[in-house]
C-alpha positions in Angstrom: -15.3 -34.5 28.2 -18.6 -32.7 26.4 -18.4 -30.0 23.9 -19.7 -27.2 25.9 -17.2 -28.0 28.7 -14.1 -27.7 26.0 -15.4 -24.8 24.0 -16.9 -22.8 26.8 -15.8 -23.4 30.3 -12.0 -24.5 29.9 -11.4 -21.6 27.5 -13.3 -19.1 29.6 -12.0 -20.2 33.4 -8.3 -20.1 31.6 -8.8 -16.4 30.1 -10.1 -15.6 34.0 -6.9 -17.5 35.4 -4.4 -15.7 33.8 -6.2 -12.1 34.2 -6.6 -12.8 38.1 -2.7 -14.4 38.0 -1.7 -10.9 36.4 -3.5 -8.8 38.8 -2.2 -10.6 41.6 1.3 -10.2 40.3 0.7 -6.6 40.0 -0.5 -6.3 43.4 2.1 -8.2 45.0 4.5 -5.8 43.5 2.7 -3.2 44.7 3.5 -4.4 48.0 7.2 -3.8 48.0 8.6 -1.7 50.4 9.8 0.6 47.8 6.5 1.6 46.4 5.1 1.7 50.1 7.2 4.4 50.7 6.2 6.6 47.8 2.6 6.6 48.3 1.8 8.9 45.5 4.1 7.4 43.2 1.6 6.7 40.4 2.3 3.2 40.3 -1.4 2.5 40.9 -2.0 4.2 37.7 0.5 2.3 35.6 -0.6 -0.7 36.8 -4.1 -0.3 36.2 -2.9 0.3 32.8 -0.6 -2.5 32.4 -3.6 -4.6 33.5 -6.0 -2.9 30.9 -3.7 -3.6 27.9 -3.3 -7.0 29.0 -6.6 -7.6 28.9 -6.4 -7.7 25.3 -4.1 -10.6 25.4 -6.5 -12.7 27.9 -9.6 -11.8 25.9 -7.7 -13.2 22.7 -6.6 -16.6 25.0 -10.3 -17.4 25.9 -11.6 -16.8 22.4 -8.7 -18.7 20.7 -8.9 -21.5 22.9 -12.7 -21.9 22.5 -12.6 -21.5 18.7 -9.5 -24.1 18.7 -11.8 -26.4 20.4 -14.7 -25.7 18.1 -17.1 -23.1 19.9 -19.2 -21.6 17.9 -19.1 -17.7 18.0 -21.5 -17.0 21.5 -19.0 -19.3 23.2 -15.9 -17.7 21.7 -17.5 -14.2 22.6 -18.1 -15.4 26.4 -14.9 -17.4 26.7 -13.2 -14.0 25.7 -15.1 -11.5 28.0 -15.2 -14.1 31.1 -13.1 -12.2 33.4 -15.1 -9.2 33.2 -18.5 -11.1 33.4 -17.0 -12.5 37.2 -16.1 -8.6 38.0 -19.8 -7.5 37.2 -21.6 -10.0 39.1 -19.0 -9.4 42.1 -19.6 -5.5 41.9 -23.2 -5.4 40.8 -24.7 -8.2 42.7 -22.7 -9.6 45.5 -21.6 -6.6 46.7 -25.0 -5.1 47.4 -26.2 -8.3 48.7 -23.6 -8.1 51.2 -24.2 -4.7 52.0 -28.0 -5.3 52.7 -27.2 -8.5 54.7 -24.3 -6.7 56.7 -26.3 -3.8 57.0 -23.3 -1.8 55.7 -24.3 2.1 56.1 -22.1 3.5 53.7 -23.1 1.4 50.7 -26.8 1.4 51.9 -26.7 5.5 51.6 -24.1 5.9 48.6 -25.7 3.3 46.0 -24.1 5.4 43.1 -20.6 4.7 44.9 -20.7 1.3 43.1 -21.0 2.9 39.6 -17.2 4.1 39.2 -16.0 0.8 40.4 -18.4 -1.3 38.4 -16.8 0.9 35.2 -13.2 0.8 36.4 -13.5 -3.3 36.8 -15.9 -4.5 34.9 -17.4 -2.3 31.8 -13.7 -1.0 30.7 -12.1 -4.4 31.1 -15.2 -5.8 29.2 -14.1 -3.5 26.3 -10.4 -4.3 26.2 -11.4 -8.2 26.3 -13.6 -7.9 23.5 -11.1 -6.2 21.5 -8.8 -8.9 22.1 -11.4 -11.7 21.3 -12.7 -10.1 18.1 -9.8 -11.9 15.9 -11.2 -15.0 16.9 -14.9 -14.2 16.3 -15.4 -14.5 13.2 -15.9 -17.3 11.2 -13.6 -20.5 12.4 -11.4 -22.0 10.0 -12.8 -25.5 10.2 -16.3 -24.7 9.1 -14.8 -22.4 6.1 -12.6 -25.5 5.1 -15.1 -27.8 5.1 -17.3 -25.4 2.8 -14.8 -25.4 0.1 -14.7 -29.3 -0.5 
């Protein structure tokens, strides 16, 4: 296995997998009958807040695994915020392309309608992921100990 796979792709996919599975779990909980009966129960907002707080952990997981594998600062940064990068690509690239191909009248007539979802599902999580990754973006322990010798 090459260095880039160990230091970038595996940690990034671990961070993305954890974030996606946590969101899946929140979605499944919200589909339970006791939450469906109370449509205005506020569970949606509390689930989003829980998901946002959990992004701190997922950013830390990606950056930690990348640092442990010997990744440089850029690789640790990307591994930490990878879930937000995927969501941004989905919202800012894939949905507009599919709207043009499918001739979706609403999206074509209201392009600003994508700005709020981009902020809620890509920009805000990227900030939280970055906050979780910050402790692991400094100099790695391996390079520090090598310089001391």
